[in-house]
C-alpha positions as CSV (number, residue, x, y, z in Angstrom):
1,M,42.8,2.8,-21.1
2,E,42.0,2.3,-24.8
3,I,39.1,0.0,-25.4
4,K,41.2,-2.4,-27.5
5,E,43.6,-3.0,-24.7
6,L,40.8,-3.4,-22.2
7,V,39.0,-6.0,-24.3
8,H,42.2,-8.0,-24.7
9,Q,42.6,-8.0,-20.9
10,I,39.0,-9.2,-20.5
11,H,39.7,-12.1,-22.8
12,S,42.8,-13.0,-20.8
13,S,41.0,-12.8,-17.4
14,G,39.9,-16.4,-17.2
15,Y,36.3,-15.4,-16.8
16,E,33.4,-16.6,-19.0
17,F,30.1,-14.8,-19.4
18,V,26.7,-14.5,-21.1
19,L,25.8,-11.0,-22.1
20,A,22.2,-9.8,-22.6
21,I,21.4,-6.3,-23.9
22,T,18.2,-4.5,-24.7
23,G,17.2,-1.0,-25.7
24,G,20.7,0.0,-26.9
25,G,24.4,-0.6,-26.3
26,T,24.8,-3.6,-28.7
27,G,28.0,-2.0,-29.8
28,A,29.5,-3.6,-26.7
29,I,29.1,-7.0,-28.4
30,G,30.9,-5.8,-31.5
31,E,33.8,-4.4,-29.4
32,L,34.2,-7.7,-27.5
33,L,34.5,-9.6,-30.9
34,R,36.3,-6.9,-33.0
35,Y,39.9,-7.6,-31.8
36,G,39.9,-11.4,-31.6
37,G,40.0,-13.8,-28.7
38,G,36.3,-13.4,-27.9
39,S,35.7,-17.1,-27.7
40,A,37.8,-17.3,-24.6
41,T,35.2,-15.3,-22.6
42,L,31.9,-14.7,-24.4
43,L,29.8,-17.8,-24.2
44,E,26.7,-16.1,-25.8
45,A,25.4,-12.6,-26.6
46,I,21.6,-12.2,-26.5
47,V,19.6,-9.2,-27.6
48,P,16.0,-9.7,-26.3
49,Y,14.9,-6.4,-28.0
50,S,11.1,-6.7,-28.0
51,Q,9.1,-6.7,-24.8
52,Q,7.9,-10.3,-25.5
53,A,11.5,-11.4,-26.0
54,L,12.6,-9.8,-22.7
55,D,9.6,-11.3,-20.9
56,A,10.6,-14.8,-22.2
57,F,14.3,-14.3,-21.3
58,T,13.6,-13.3,-17.7
59,C,10.5,-15.5,-17.3
60,R,8.5,-12.5,-16.0
61,K,6.9,-9.3,-17.2
62,P,8.7,-6.5,-15.5
63,E,6.8,-3.6,-13.9
64,K,9.3,-1.3,-15.7
65,Y,11.5,-2.4,-18.6
66,T,14.2,0.1,-18.1
67,S,15.1,-0.3,-14.4
68,T,17.8,-1.7,-12.2
69,R,15.4,-4.5,-11.2
70,T,15.1,-5.6,-14.8
71,A,18.8,-5.4,-15.4
72,R,19.4,-7.6,-12.3
73,A,16.8,-10.1,-13.6
74,M,18.5,-10.2,-16.9
75,A,21.9,-10.7,-15.3
76,M,20.6,-13.6,-13.2
77,A,19.0,-15.2,-16.3
78,A,22.3,-14.7,-18.1
79,F,24.2,-16.2,-15.2
80,Q,22.0,-19.3,-15.3
81,K,22.7,-19.7,-19.0
82,A,26.4,-19.3,-18.4
83,I,26.3,-22.3,-16.1
84,L,24.7,-24.4,-18.9
85,L,27.2,-23.1,-21.5
86,Q,30.5,-23.0,-19.6
87,S,33.4,-24.6,-21.5
88,S,34.4,-26.8,-18.7
89,G,32.3,-28.0,-15.8
90,Q,35.5,-28.9,-13.8
91,R,36.3,-25.3,-12.9
92,G,33.3,-24.7,-10.7
93,L,31.1,-21.6,-10.9
94,E,33.4,-18.9,-9.6
95,H,34.7,-17.9,-13.0
96,L,31.2,-17.3,-14.5
97,L,29.3,-14.1,-15.0
98,G,25.9,-13.0,-16.2
99,I,25.6,-9.5,-17.5
100,G,22.3,-7.7,-18.2
101,A,21.9,-4.2,-19.6
102,T,18.7,-2.2,-20.4
103,C,18.4,1.4,-21.4
104,T,16.3,4.1,-23.0
105,L,18.1,6.2,-25.5
106,A,17.5,9.1,-27.9
107,T,15.0,8.4,-30.8
108,T,14.1,10.4,-33.8
109,V,10.8,11.4,-32.2
110,E,11.3,12.3,-28.5
111,R,8.7,12.5,-25.8
112,K,9.3,15.4,-23.5
113,E,9.0,13.4,-20.3
114,R,11.2,10.5,-21.6
115,Q,14.2,9.9,-19.4
116,H,17.4,8.7,-21.1
117,E,19.0,6.1,-18.8
118,L,21.1,3.0,-18.5
119,H,21.0,0.2,-16.1
120,V,23.7,-2.6,-16.1
121,A,23.9,-5.5,-13.7
122,V,26.4,-8.3,-13.2
123,Q,25.7,-11.5,-11.4
124,S,28.3,-14.0,-10.2
125,L,28.1,-16.8,-7.7
126,Q,29.4,-14.5,-5.0
127,K,27.8,-11.1,-5.7
128,T,25.3,-8.9,-7.5
129,T,26.5,-5.5,-8.8
130,S,24.3,-2.8,-10.4
131,Y,25.2,0.4,-12.2
132,S,22.7,3.1,-13.2
133,I,23.1,6.4,-14.9
134,S,20.6,9.1,-16.0
135,F,21.8,11.1,-19.0
136,L,21.3,14.8,-18.3
137,E,23.2,16.2,-21.3
138,K,21.4,16.4,-24.7
139,R,23.1,14.0,-27.1
140,D,22.1,12.2,-30.3
141,R,21.5,8.5,-30.5
142,E,24.9,7.6,-31.8
143,H,26.7,9.4,-29.0
144,E,24.5,7.8,-26.4
145,E,25.1,4.4,-28.0
146,T,28.9,4.9,-27.6
147,I,28.6,5.9,-24.0
148,V,26.4,2.8,-23.2
149,A,28.6,0.4,-25.0
150,R,31.7,1.6,-23.2
151,S,29.9,1.6,-19.9
152,I,29.0,-2.1,-20.4
153,I,32.6,-3.0,-21.4
154,N,33.9,-1.2,-18.3
155,M,31.4,-3.1,-16.0
156,I,32.5,-6.4,-17.6
157,A,36.2,-5.5,-17.0
158,A,35.7,-4.5,-13.4
159,S,33.8,-7.8,-12.8
160,C,36.7,-9.7,-14.3
161,D,38.8,-8.2,-11.5
162,L,40.7,-5.9,-13.9
163,D,42.1,-2.6,-12.5
164,V,39.6,-0.2,-14.2
165,V,37.6,2.8,-13.0
166,I,34.0,2.1,-14.2
167,T,33.5,5.7,-15.4
168,D,36.9,5.8,-17.2
169,G,36.7,6.8,-20.9
170,I,32.9,6.9,-20.9
171,G,32.5,10.6,-21.6
172,L,29.9,11.6,-18.9
173,S,29.5,15.2,-17.8
174,S,30.4,16.2,-14.2
175,Q,26.6,16.3,-13.4
176,E,26.0,12.7,-14.6
177,R,27.0,10.6,-11.7
178,P,26.4,6.8,-11.8
179,Q,24.8,5.0,-8.9
180,I,26.6,1.8,-8.1
181,R,25.4,-0.8,-5.7
182,Q,26.9,-4.2,-4.8
183,M,25.8,-7.0,-2.5
184,E,28.1,-9.9,-1.7
185,A,26.5,-13.1,-0.5
186,S,27.8,-15.1,2.4
187,E,29.3,-18.5,1.4
188,A,26.3,-20.2,2.9
189,I,23.9,-18.2,0.8
190,S,25.9,-18.7,-2.5
191,R,25.9,-22.4,-1.8
192,L,22.1,-22.3,-1.8
193,L,22.1,-20.8,-5.3
194,H,23.5,-24.0,-6.7
195,A,23.5,-26.6,-4.0
196,D,22.5,-29.3,-6.5
197,D,20.9,-29.5,-10.0
198,A,17.4,-28.1,-10.3
199,T,15.8,-31.5,-10.8
200,N,17.3,-33.1,-7.7
201,I,17.7,-30.2,-5.3
202,T,19.1,-30.8,-1.8
203,P,17.0,-28.7,0.6
204,G,19.1,-26.2,2.6
205,C,18.6,-23.1,4.6
206,V,20.4,-20.2,6.2
207,R,19.2,-18.5,9.3
208,I,19.8,-14.8,8.8
209,G,22.0,-13.3,11.5
210,E,23.5,-16.5,12.8
211,Q,23.8,-18.1,9.4
212,K,23.5,-21.6,10.7
213,I,22.5,-24.5,8.4
214,G,20.1,-27.0,9.9
215,L,17.0,-26.6,12.1
216,P,15.9,-28.1,15.4
217,H,12.9,-30.4,14.8
218,S,10.4,-28.6,17.1
219,H,7.0,-27.3,15.9
220,R,7.2,-24.1,13.9
221,I,4.9,-21.6,12.2
222,I,6.5,-20.8,8.9
223,F,5.5,-17.9,6.7
224,S,6.8,-18.5,3.2
225,G,6.7,-15.7,0.7
226,S,8.6,-13.4,-1.6
227,F,8.2,-10.4,0.8
228,D,9.0,-8.0,-2.0
229,P,8.5,-6.0,0.2
230,C,7.0,-7.2,3.5
231,H,4.1,-5.0,4.5
232,K,1.4,-4.5,7.2
233,S,-0.9,-7.3,5.8
234,H,2.0,-9.8,6.2
235,V,2.5,-8.6,9.8
236,E,-1.3,-8.9,10.5
237,M,-1.3,-12.5,9.2
238,A,1.7,-13.3,11.4
239,R,-0.1,-11.8,14.4
240,I,-3.2,-13.9,13.9
241,A,-1.1,-17.1,13.4
242,S,1.0,-16.4,16.4
243,S,-2.0,-15.8,18.6
244,K,-3.8,-18.9,17.3
245,Y,-0.9,-21.3,18.0
246,G,0.9,-19.4,20.8
247,L,4.2,-19.5,18.8
248,P,6.4,-17.0,17.1
249,V,6.2,-16.9,13.3
250,D,9.4,-17.6,11.3
251,F,9.7,-15.9,7.8
252,E,11.1,-17.9,4.9
253,I,12.3,-16.7,1.5
254,S,13.3,-19.2,-1.2
255,L,16.3,-18.0,-3.3
256,I,15.2,-20.4,-6.0
257,N,11.9,-20.0,-7.9
258,V,9.9,-22.6,-9.8
259,D,9.3,-20.7,-13.1
260,K,11.7,-17.7,-12.8
261,P,15.4,-17.2,-12.4
262,P,16.7,-17.1,-8.7
263,I,16.5,-13.9,-6.6
264,D,19.6,-11.8,-7.0
265,Y,21.5,-10.8,-3.9
266,I,20.5,-7.1,-3.9
267,S,16.8,-8.0,-4.2
268,L,17.3,-10.6,-1.4
269,E,18.9,-8.0,0.9
270,D,16.0,-5.6,0.2
271,R,13.4,-8.2,1.1
272,I,15.2,-9.2,4.3
273,A,15.5,-5.5,5.2
274,S,11.7,-5.0,4.7
275,I,11.0,-7.9,7.1
276,K,13.4,-6.5,9.7
277,A,11.7,-3.0,9.3
278,C,8.3,-4.6,10.1
279,Y,9.8,-6.9,12.8
280,D,7.7,-7.3,16.0
281,P,9.6,-9.4,18.6
282,D,6.3,-10.4,20.3
283,L,5.1,-12.4,17.3
284,M,7.9,-12.8,14.8
285,G,10.8,-15.3,15.1
286,D,13.6,-16.2,12.8
287,I,14.2,-15.3,9.1
288,F,15.4,-18.1,6.9
289,V,16.7,-18.1,3.3
290,T,16.2,-21.5,1.6
291,N,16.5,-23.1,-1.9
292,T,13.1,-24.7,-1.7
293,P,10.5,-23.2,-4.0
294,L,8.1,-26.1,-3.6
295,F,6.2,-26.9,-0.4
296,V,7.0,-30.5,-0.8
297,E,10.7,-29.5,-0.3
298,K,9.9,-27.0,2.4
299,A,8.1,-29.9,4.3
300,T,11.4,-31.8,4.2
301,L,13.3,-28.8,5.5
302,F,10.8,-27.7,8.1
303,P,9.0,-30.9,9.4
304,D,6.4,-30.6,12.1
305,S,5.4,-27.1,10.9
306,T,2.3,-25.1,10.1
307,F,2.8,-23.0,6.9
308,I,1.0,-19.7,6.5
309,V,-0.4,-19.4,2.9
310,G,-2.6,-17.0,1.0
311,A,-5.2,-17.6,-1.6
312,D,-2.8,-17.4,-4.6
313,T,-0.4,-19.8,-2.9
314,V,-3.1,-22.4,-2.2
315,K,-3.9,-22.4,-6.0
316,R,-0.3,-23.2,-6.8
317,L,0.0,-25.7,-4.0
318,F,-2.4,-28.1,-5.7
319,D,-1.5,-27.2,-9.3
320,P,0.2,-30.2,-11.0
321,S,2.5,-27.8,-12.9
322,Y,4.1,-27.1,-9.5
323,Y,4.6,-30.7,-8.5
324,R,7.9,-32.5,-8.8
325,P,8.0,-34.9,-11.8
326,Q,7.5,-37.9,-9.5
327,D,4.6,-36.5,-7.5
328,N,0.8,-36.6,-7.7
329,L,-1.8,-35.4,-5.3
330,Y,-1.8,-38.6,-3.3
331,S,2.0,-38.7,-2.9
332,L,2.1,-35.0,-2.1
333,L,-0.5,-35.3,0.7
334,E,1.3,-38.5,2.0
335,H,4.5,-36.6,2.2
336,F,2.9,-33.8,4.1
337,R,1.4,-36.3,6.6
338,E,4.8,-38.0,7.0
339,K,6.4,-34.7,7.8
340,A,3.6,-33.6,10.1
341,V,2.9,-30.5,8.0
342,D,-0.3,-28.5,7.8
343,F,-1.4,-25.1,6.4
344,L,-3.1,-22.0,7.8
345,V,-5.0,-20.4,4.9
346,F,-5.7,-16.7,4.6
347,T,-8.4,-15.9,2.0
348,R,-8.9,-12.8,-0.1
349,K,-12.4,-11.2,-0.3
350,G,-14.1,-12.2,-3.5
351,T,-11.6,-15.0,-4.2
352,K,-13.0,-18.6,-4.1
353,I,-10.5,-21.2,-2.8
354,E,-10.9,-24.7,-4.1
355,I,-9.2,-27.3,-2.0
356,P,-9.3,-30.9,-2.9
357,E,-11.4,-33.0,-0.5
358,K,-8.5,-35.2,0.5
359,A,-6.4,-32.1,1.4
360,K,-9.0,-30.5,3.7
361,P,-7.8,-32.3,6.9
362,I,-4.5,-30.4,6.7
363,M,-5.9,-27.0,5.8
364,T,-7.3,-24.5,8.3
365,I,-9.0,-21.6,6.8
366,V,-9.0,-18.3,8.7
367,P,-12.5,-16.8,8.6
368,E,-13.0,-13.4,7.0
369,D,-14.3,-12.0,10.2
370,E,-10.8,-12.7,11.7
371,Y,-8.8,-11.4,8.7
372,S,-10.0,-9.2,5.9
373,D,-7.6,-8.4,3.1
374,D,-7.5,-4.6,2.5
375,G,-6.2,-4.8,-1.0
376,I,-2.6,-3.8,-0.3
377,S,0.0,-5.9,-2.0
378,S,3.7,-5.9,-2.6
379,T,3.1,-5.2,-6.3
380,L,1.1,-2.1,-5.4
381,I,3.7,-0.9,-3.0
382,R,6.5,-1.2,-5.6
383,K,4.4,0.8,-8.1
384,L,3.8,3.5,-5.5
385,Q,7.5,3.6,-4.7
386,Q,8.4,3.9,-8.4
387,N,5.9,6.7,-8.9
388,G,6.9,8.5,-5.8
């Protein structure tokens, strides 16, 4: 299909989107506006070209700027912006898209080991889709720009439910085969993404597997974390907690973050899979996905619970920048007491934990002779996986 016709169909699809592009491919923005009708769909086009601009847009410093993870983070940030900019709030969120694209293309001075690649991601309320391609053929910058721009247009068209083959008209060689991955969320999970506005969130959760909303009010041991991925130190912490209290440990991942865009559905699936891969039925219980980034909200969702926390989490727990606007230390501790919530704290060697005196009655610190952090972390594991 000619790109002009495809763009006209995009503008007639009924979708609206925010598009964020870095590293190349900005020709896609020109194509979307070249033939008229762009105001029907394109809410905003953003080019966070410098590393600082991209960090600010995604509210994080990525481990690798050209990667599918970064594209998905850009898409989720773009989706959040689309919610704010949509032309009519009466239509719901099903017609909104966030598109992120990051790539490394040819330059005038080439490093021998430099890989030319493109990563595009699309985020909607229902699904996350990623598209990645490594360019194996030798091309100049202009040629690669054309391929990337058309790839982005095709991804947008496919996400607008148009009948288009994503690789159609791009000009790839037979050896250049895109990797496409898509994860569709259950209705219960997608409701968590925007159950309410961010300043007045209604706590909610989904039990993975059964996908039931709501919890029985019996005492629980809750291990809240990002688990990106879950690893042996997490399992060891769960083992110690389970032995101490004689209860299984439930794992909880919040889809919503305090200072970053929400977790996309592909990332969420990978994190859940990493927990399942480490699963020990003798000490691990349920897996929950929630929309509660703050422990004051988790306490409402999981009353009568002991939360497992590490040294970094404890620092955030009593950091006023992580309080709700209406909270202070006194109201926070009062809320925890009302909800019968306490904390089991795992320290890291060489890290000093400062706990407010008033909070000490609800904090139990695991001695270093019971648990010694071996330095492994999810960040280190991700870096090893990338280098491997």
